[in-house]
C-alpha positions as CSV (number, residue, x, y, z in Angstrom):
1,M,-42.0,-60.0,-47.6
2,I,-38.5,-59.4,-47.1
3,L,-37.5,-55.9,-48.0
4,N,-34.8,-54.4,-50.1
5,E,-33.9,-50.9,-50.8
6,S,-35.6,-51.1,-54.4
7,K,-39.0,-52.2,-52.9
8,I,-38.8,-49.4,-50.2
9,R,-38.1,-46.9,-53.0
10,K,-40.9,-47.9,-55.2
11,A,-43.5,-48.3,-52.5
12,K,-46.3,-45.9,-52.9
13,T,-48.9,-44.6,-50.2
14,D,-51.9,-44.0,-52.4
15,G,-53.0,-41.2,-49.8
16,K,-53.1,-43.6,-46.8
17,S,-50.5,-45.0,-44.4
18,I,-49.2,-48.6,-45.2
19,K,-46.8,-50.9,-43.7
20,L,-44.0,-52.8,-45.3
21,N,-43.2,-55.8,-43.4
22,D,-39.4,-57.2,-43.3
23,G,-40.2,-60.2,-40.9
24,A,-39.9,-61.0,-37.3
25,G,-41.9,-57.9,-36.2
26,L,-39.8,-55.1,-38.2
27,Y,-41.8,-53.0,-40.6
28,L,-41.4,-49.6,-42.3
29,L,-44.3,-47.4,-41.7
30,L,-45.1,-45.2,-44.6
31,H,-47.3,-42.1,-43.8
32,A,-49.5,-40.6,-46.2
33,N,-47.3,-37.4,-46.0
34,G,-44.4,-39.4,-47.5
35,S,-42.4,-39.8,-44.3
36,R,-41.0,-43.3,-43.3
37,Y,-40.2,-44.8,-40.0
38,W,-38.8,-48.2,-38.8
39,Q,-40.9,-49.6,-36.0
40,F,-40.6,-53.2,-34.3
41,R,-43.7,-54.7,-32.9
42,Y,-43.2,-57.2,-29.9
43,S,-44.6,-58.4,-26.8
44,F,-43.3,-57.8,-23.3
45,A,-45.3,-59.2,-20.0
46,G,-48.1,-60.2,-22.0
47,K,-48.6,-56.7,-23.6
48,A,-48.3,-55.8,-27.3
49,K,-45.7,-53.1,-27.6
50,V,-43.9,-50.9,-30.4
51,L,-40.5,-49.8,-30.4
52,S,-39.6,-46.6,-32.6
53,I,-36.4,-47.5,-34.3
54,G,-35.7,-44.3,-36.6
55,K,-36.6,-42.3,-39.7
56,Y,-35.7,-43.7,-43.1
57,P,-33.3,-43.4,-45.0
58,E,-31.5,-41.8,-41.8
59,V,-31.8,-45.2,-40.5
60,S,-31.0,-47.7,-43.2
61,L,-32.4,-51.1,-43.8
62,A,-29.3,-52.8,-42.7
63,E,-29.3,-50.7,-39.6
64,A,-32.8,-51.2,-38.7
65,R,-32.1,-54.7,-38.8
66,D,-29.5,-54.4,-36.2
67,R,-31.5,-52.6,-33.9
68,K,-34.1,-55.1,-34.1
69,I,-31.8,-57.9,-33.3
70,E,-30.5,-55.8,-30.3
71,A,-34.0,-55.2,-29.0
72,Q,-34.5,-59.4,-29.4
73,R,-31.3,-59.8,-27.2
74,L,-33.1,-57.3,-24.5
75,L,-36.2,-59.2,-24.6
76,R,-34.3,-62.7,-24.0
77,D,-32.7,-60.8,-21.1
78,L,-36.3,-59.9,-19.8
79,V,-35.6,-56.0,-20.5
80,D,-38.2,-54.2,-22.1
81,P,-36.6,-52.3,-25.3
82,S,-38.8,-49.2,-25.0
83,S,-38.0,-48.7,-21.5
84,H,-34.4,-49.4,-22.2
85,K,-34.4,-46.8,-24.9
86,Q,-36.2,-44.3,-22.7
87,Q,-33.5,-44.6,-19.9
88,K,-30.7,-44.0,-22.5
89,K,-32.4,-40.9,-23.5
90,M,-32.7,-39.8,-19.8
91,L,-29.0,-40.5,-19.3
92,V,-28.2,-38.7,-22.1
93,A,-30.2,-35.6,-20.9
94,Y,-28.7,-36.2,-17.2
95,Q,-25.3,-36.2,-18.6
96,Q,-25.9,-33.0,-20.6
97,R,-27.1,-31.2,-17.7
98,N,-24.1,-32.5,-15.6
99,T,-21.1,-31.6,-17.6
100,F,-18.3,-30.1,-15.7
101,F,-19.3,-26.6,-17.3
102,A,-22.9,-27.0,-15.9
103,V,-21.7,-28.1,-12.4
104,A,-19.2,-25.2,-12.5
105,E,-21.8,-22.7,-13.4
106,E,-24.2,-23.9,-10.5
107,W,-21.1,-24.1,-8.0
108,L,-20.3,-20.4,-8.9
109,N,-23.7,-19.1,-8.8
110,R,-24.3,-20.7,-5.3
111,N,-21.1,-18.9,-4.0
112,R,-21.8,-15.4,-5.6
113,A,-23.6,-14.5,-2.5
114,V,-20.4,-14.9,-0.5
115,W,-17.8,-13.7,-3.1
116,T,-16.8,-10.2,-4.2
117,P,-17.9,-9.5,-7.8
118,L,-14.2,-9.3,-8.7
119,H,-13.3,-12.7,-7.3
120,A,-16.3,-14.3,-9.0
121,K,-15.3,-12.6,-12.4
122,R,-11.7,-13.8,-12.0
123,T,-12.6,-17.4,-10.9
124,W,-15.1,-17.9,-14.0
125,R,-12.3,-16.2,-16.4
126,R,-9.9,-18.8,-15.2
127,L,-12.2,-21.7,-15.9
128,E,-13.0,-20.3,-19.3
129,I,-9.5,-19.9,-20.4
130,H,-7.9,-23.0,-19.1
131,V,-10.6,-25.8,-18.0
132,F,-13.7,-25.5,-20.2
133,P,-11.8,-26.0,-23.5
134,E,-10.5,-29.5,-22.1
135,L,-13.3,-30.5,-19.8
136,G,-16.2,-28.3,-20.2
137,K,-18.4,-30.6,-22.2
138,R,-17.4,-33.9,-20.4
139,P,-20.1,-35.4,-17.9
140,I,-18.5,-34.6,-14.6
141,S,-19.0,-38.3,-13.5
142,E,-16.7,-39.6,-16.1
143,I,-13.6,-37.3,-15.7
144,K,-10.6,-39.0,-14.8
145,P,-7.7,-37.8,-12.6
146,M,-5.4,-38.2,-15.7
147,E,-7.7,-35.9,-17.5
148,V,-7.5,-33.2,-14.9
149,L,-3.8,-33.7,-14.7
150,W,-3.3,-33.2,-18.5
151,M,-5.2,-30.0,-18.5
152,I,-3.3,-28.6,-15.5
153,Q,0.1,-29.8,-17.1
154,K,-0.8,-27.7,-20.4
155,V,-1.1,-24.7,-18.2
156,E,1.9,-25.6,-16.3
157,A,4.2,-25.6,-19.4
158,T,3.3,-22.0,-19.9
159,G,5.4,-21.1,-16.9
160,V,2.4,-19.9,-14.7
161,T,2.9,-22.3,-11.8
162,D,0.9,-20.1,-9.4
163,T,-2.0,-20.0,-11.7
164,C,-1.8,-24.0,-12.0
165,V,-2.3,-24.2,-8.2
166,R,-5.2,-21.8,-8.3
167,I,-7.0,-23.7,-11.1
168,L,-6.5,-27.1,-9.3
169,K,-8.0,-25.6,-6.3
170,I,-11.1,-24.3,-8.3
171,C,-11.4,-27.6,-10.0
172,S,-11.3,-29.5,-6.7
173,A,-14.1,-27.3,-5.3
174,V,-16.2,-28.0,-8.4
175,F,-15.7,-31.9,-8.0
176,R,-16.5,-31.5,-4.3
177,F,-19.9,-29.5,-5.1
178,G,-20.6,-32.5,-7.6
179,I,-20.2,-34.9,-4.9
180,V,-22.5,-33.2,-2.4
181,T,-25.1,-32.7,-5.2
182,G,-25.0,-36.3,-6.1
183,R,-23.1,-36.1,-9.6
184,L,-20.2,-38.0,-8.9
185,E,-18.7,-40.0,-6.1
186,H,-14.8,-39.3,-6.0
187,N,-13.0,-36.1,-6.7
188,P,-10.6,-36.6,-9.5
189,A,-8.4,-33.6,-8.5
190,L,-7.9,-34.4,-4.9
191,N,-4.4,-36.0,-5.0
192,L,-3.1,-34.2,-7.9
193,R,-1.1,-31.4,-6.0
194,G,1.8,-33.5,-5.7
195,A,2.0,-33.9,-9.2
196,L,2.8,-30.3,-10.0
197,K,5.9,-28.4,-10.1
198,P,7.0,-27.1,-6.5
199,Y,5.6,-23.6,-6.1
200,R,6.6,-21.2,-3.4
201,E,3.9,-18.6,-2.9
202,R,5.0,-15.1,-3.8
203,H,3.8,-12.2,-1.6
204,F,3.1,-8.8,-3.3
205,P,6.2,-6.7,-3.5
206,A,6.3,-3.9,-1.0
207,L,8.4,-0.8,-0.3
208,K,10.5,-0.3,2.6
209,A,9.8,2.9,5.0
210,R,13.2,4.4,3.8
211,E,12.1,4.1,0.3
212,L,8.8,6.3,1.0
213,P,10.2,9.7,0.4
214,S,11.7,9.0,-3.0
215,F,8.6,7.0,-4.0
216,L,6.1,9.8,-3.1
217,G,8.4,12.4,-4.8
218,E,8.1,10.4,-8.1
219,L,4.3,10.3,-7.6
220,D,4.3,14.3,-7.2
221,K,6.2,14.7,-10.5
222,L,3.9,12.2,-12.2
223,N,2.2,13.5,-15.4
224,T,-1.3,12.1,-14.5
225,S,-4.6,13.6,-13.5
226,E,-5.2,15.0,-10.2
227,Q,-8.1,12.4,-9.6
228,N,-5.5,9.6,-10.1
229,K,-3.2,10.8,-7.6
230,I,-5.8,11.4,-5.1
231,A,-6.8,7.8,-5.6
232,F,-3.1,6.8,-5.4
233,K,-2.7,8.4,-2.0
234,T,-6.0,7.3,-0.8
235,L,-5.1,3.9,-1.3
236,L,-1.7,4.2,0.3
237,M,-3.3,6.0,3.5
238,T,-6.2,3.9,4.0
239,A,-4.7,0.2,3.2
240,V,-8.0,-0.8,1.6
241,R,-7.9,-3.2,-1.4
242,S,-7.7,-1.6,-4.7
243,G,-11.1,-3.2,-5.8
244,E,-12.6,-1.8,-2.7
245,L,-11.1,1.7,-3.6
246,R,-12.3,1.3,-7.2
247,H,-15.9,0.8,-6.4
248,G,-16.1,3.3,-3.6
249,R,-19.3,5.4,-3.5
250,W,-19.9,8.6,-2.1
251,E,-23.2,7.4,-0.2
252,D,-20.9,5.3,2.1
253,V,-18.4,8.2,3.1
254,D,-19.2,10.3,6.0
255,L,-16.5,13.1,6.0
256,E,-17.9,14.7,9.2
257,A,-17.8,11.6,11.1
258,G,-14.4,10.8,9.5
259,E,-15.6,7.3,8.3
260,W,-16.0,5.3,5.1
261,R,-18.1,2.2,5.6
262,I,-17.7,-0.1,2.9
263,P,-20.8,-2.3,2.0
264,A,-20.3,-6.1,3.1
265,E,-21.2,-6.9,-0.8
266,M,-17.8,-5.3,-1.8
267,M,-15.8,-6.9,0.9
268,K,-13.8,-10.3,0.3
269,M,-14.9,-11.4,3.8
270,R,-18.6,-10.3,3.0
271,E,-18.6,-8.1,6.2
272,E,-19.2,-4.4,6.4
273,H,-16.0,-2.9,6.7
274,I,-15.2,0.5,8.7
275,V,-12.2,2.7,7.5
276,P,-11.5,5.6,10.0
277,L,-10.1,8.6,8.0
278,S,-7.2,10.6,8.9
279,S,-7.3,14.3,8.5
280,Q,-5.2,13.9,5.4
281,V,-7.5,11.7,3.8
282,I,-10.6,13.8,4.5
283,A,-8.7,16.7,3.0
284,L,-8.2,14.6,-0.2
285,L,-11.7,13.4,-0.3
286,E,-13.0,17.0,-0.1
287,Q,-10.8,17.8,-2.9
288,L,-12.2,14.9,-4.9
289,R,-15.8,15.6,-4.1
290,A,-15.5,18.9,-5.8
291,M,-14.5,16.9,-8.9
292,T,-16.8,13.8,-8.8
293,G,-19.2,14.5,-6.1
294,N,-22.1,14.8,-8.6
295,G,-22.1,11.1,-9.5
296,P,-22.2,7.8,-7.3
297,W,-18.7,6.8,-7.7
298,M,-15.8,8.2,-5.7
299,F,-13.5,7.5,-8.7
300,P,-15.3,7.3,-11.9
301,S,-13.8,6.3,-15.2
302,Q,-12.0,9.1,-17.0
303,Q,-12.5,7.5,-20.4
304,G,-16.0,8.6,-21.1
305,R,-18.6,5.8,-21.0
306,V,-16.5,2.9,-21.8
307,H,-16.3,1.7,-18.1
308,A,-18.3,3.4,-15.0
309,I,-15.4,3.3,-12.6
310,M,-11.4,3.7,-12.6
311,S,-9.6,0.7,-14.4
312,E,-8.0,-1.9,-12.2
313,N,-4.8,-1.3,-14.1
314,T,-4.7,2.4,-13.4
315,I,-2.6,2.2,-10.0
316,N,-0.1,-0.3,-11.2
317,S,0.4,1.7,-14.7
318,M,1.2,4.7,-12.4
319,I,3.7,2.9,-10.2
320,R,5.4,1.5,-13.6
321,R,5.5,4.9,-15.0
322,M,7.1,6.2,-11.8
323,G,10.0,3.4,-12.4
324,Y,8.9,1.0,-9.6
325,K,7.8,-1.7,-11.9
326,G,8.7,-5.1,-10.0
327,R,9.3,-3.3,-6.7
328,V,5.9,-2.6,-5.5
329,V,2.2,-3.2,-6.7
330,G,-0.9,-1.4,-5.3
331,H,-1.7,-4.2,-3.1
332,G,1.7,-4.2,-1.6
333,F,1.0,-0.8,0.1
334,R,-1.1,-3.2,2.5
335,S,1.9,-5.3,3.2
336,M,3.8,-1.9,4.0
337,F,1.1,-0.8,6.2
338,S,1.2,-4.1,8.2
339,T,4.9,-4.1,8.6
340,I,5.6,-0.8,9.6
341,L,2.6,-0.7,12.2
342,N,3.6,-3.9,13.6
343,E,7.2,-2.7,14.0
344,H,6.0,0.3,15.7
345,G,4.2,-1.8,18.4
346,F,0.6,-1.5,17.3
347,N,-1.9,-4.0,18.4
348,R,-1.8,-7.1,16.0
349,D,-5.6,-7.4,16.1
350,A,-6.4,-3.8,15.3
351,I,-3.9,-3.9,12.4
352,E,-5.7,-7.2,11.1
353,R,-9.1,-5.8,11.6
354,Q,-8.1,-2.7,9.7
355,L,-7.0,-4.8,6.8
356,A,-10.2,-6.6,7.0
357,H,-8.3,-10.0,7.3
358,M,-10.1,-13.1,8.6
359,E,-9.0,-14.6,11.7
360,R,-7.3,-18.1,11.0
361,N,-8.2,-19.4,14.4
362,G,-11.9,-20.5,14.1
363,V,-12.4,-20.5,17.7
364,R,-10.6,-17.4,18.4
365,A,-12.6,-15.7,15.3
366,A,-16.1,-16.9,16.8
367,Y,-15.4,-14.9,20.1
368,N,-13.2,-12.1,19.0
369,R,-15.5,-9.7,17.0
370,A,-13.9,-6.6,18.3
371,E,-13.7,-3.5,16.0
372,Y,-10.9,-1.7,17.9
373,L,-12.3,1.5,16.3
374,P,-10.7,3.8,18.9
375,E,-7.4,2.3,18.3
376,R,-7.9,2.2,14.7
377,R,-8.8,5.8,14.4
378,F,-5.5,6.7,16.2
379,M,-3.5,4.0,14.0
380,M,-5.0,5.5,10.8
381,Q,-4.2,9.2,11.7
382,W,-0.6,8.1,13.0
383,W,-0.2,6.3,9.7
384,A,-1.2,9.4,7.5
385,D,1.3,11.5,9.7
386,F,4.0,9.0,9.4
387,I,3.8,9.2,5.4
388,G,3.4,12.8,5.5
389,E,6.6,13.3,7.6
390,K,8.3,10.9,5.3
391,T,7.4,12.6,2.3
392,Q,8.3,16.2,3.6
393,Q,11.7,15.6,5.6
394,N,12.5,12.0,5.9
395,Y,11.8,11.8,9.6
396,E,11.6,8.8,11.6
397,V,8.6,8.3,13.9
398,L,9.4,6.9,17.5
399,P,7.4,3.5,18.1
400,R,4.7,3.1,20.9
401,A,2.1,5.5,21.6
402,T,0.3,5.3,25.0
403,S,-3.4,4.6,25.3
404,A,-3.8,8.0,26.8
405,Q,-2.8,9.3,23.4
406,I,-5.7,7.8,21.5
407,P,-7.7,10.7,20.6
408,S,-11.5,11.0,20.9
409,A,-12.1,14.2,18.8
410,N,-13.0,14.2,15.2
411,P,-10.0,13.1,13.0
412,R,-10.6,16.3,11.1
413,N,-9.2,18.3,14.1
414,S,-6.3,15.8,14.6
415,S,-2.9,16.8,13.7
416,C,0.6,15.2,14.5
417,G,1.1,17.8,17.2
418,S,-2.2,17.1,19.0
419,L,-1.3,13.4,19.0
420,N,2.0,14.2,20.9
421,L,3.9,12.3,18.6
422,C,7.7,12.8,18.8
423,H,9.8,12.9,15.6
424,V,13.6,12.7,15.3
425,P,15.8,13.4,12.0
426,V,17.4,10.4,10.7
C-alpha cells in the first residue's frame, strides 16, 4: 500500500509492532510503545539487509522516500547503503575530533613539557582570543589559506602587528603538528607571512647607564612596600626574567653558597639555571627572608589569597609610578645588563649564559656547555657594585678586569675594594 500522512496518523499498533509498507522496500515500523521508524529493506551481495532511515515525524514521508531513492542510487553503483551511512558517521566523528581546536589543544599539551607555564598560558590565551572564534570548530583539514588570512587581518585591523606575527606563527605550528599526525596534508598558513603588514621587531626599552642614578633615586622615593622594592632591586641585580623572579622559591636559594638554582621547569630553555648572588643581593634576600621565609615563595602575593605569588604587573606598575613609562620595562633590565657588561669587556659567552639564552649556532651549542661560573660570580658582583656606585655617587667603573681578580671566596665576603676595581668620578 502507498502511504500518506493520514494513513500514518491513523495507524494503530494494538499492542504489537507492525509495518506500514510504502513500496519498493520502504516501510514505517510502528513499535508497541508508539515510536515509529523508517526502514529500507534491500539486498546486497546476495544478503538481505535493512537500512535505518530515521524516526517519524522528524523524518517526513517525503524525506524518507528521497533517502530511499539515494540508497537505490548507491546500490546501482555497487555501494552498500548501510556501510556508506556508517562511513559518513565515522567521518563526522573524525572531523569533530580533528577540529582546529582539538588539534591545537593536543599540540599545546605535547609541548607543555618543554615550555614554561607562562609561555603555555600566553599561547593558549592568544588562541582563545583571536583564533578559536574564527577557526576553532572547523575541521583542520578543510581550513583554507584565505580563512587564516581573514582571521589574521581582523587582528591586524586593531593595530597590533606584532601580535599578528605571533598568531600566524602559532597557527602554522598547529598545522604542522596536524600534518605529522595525519590530520591534513598542507599547511594553509605557510605562505601568508608576506601578506601581513611589514613589521619591525621592537626590543624592550632599556635605560642607559647614565640614567641609573636618577632612576634608582625615584625607586627609593616610591611609596610602595619593602617587599616590592626588594623584588625590584633583585630583578635589576640578578638579570633574571620577571617570571623567574615571581616564581622564586626559598628552597632553591642557598645564601651560604651564594647561589639561586632556578629549576628547569621554570626556565624558558628548560634547563636548570644557576644565578650567582652578589653580596648586595644576599643582603636583600636575608632581609626578605625575615618577611616571607615562613612560606614557600620568595615573593608571595600581598593581596591575601587572591594569588599565590606577586602579580606579573607589579614591576611595570612601579616603573610607571616612577615616571618611566615607555622608557623602560622590567624585561629591559636584561638588555641594560647585557649592553653594559659587553661594553666593559666581559666574556660574551658568560653574559649569554647568565641570561640563560640559547646558543643560536646549533653546532656550537652542542659542544659549548660551559657554565662559566667563576667568571659569572665575579661578573654578578661587579654588576651589583656598578649599580651601587651609580646609585651613590654617579661613578664610572673602568672596563676590563683581569682573570687574576676573579674571586674564589664566598660572595658574602666580596666587596668593591676586595675586587680591586678602580673608580673615577664622572
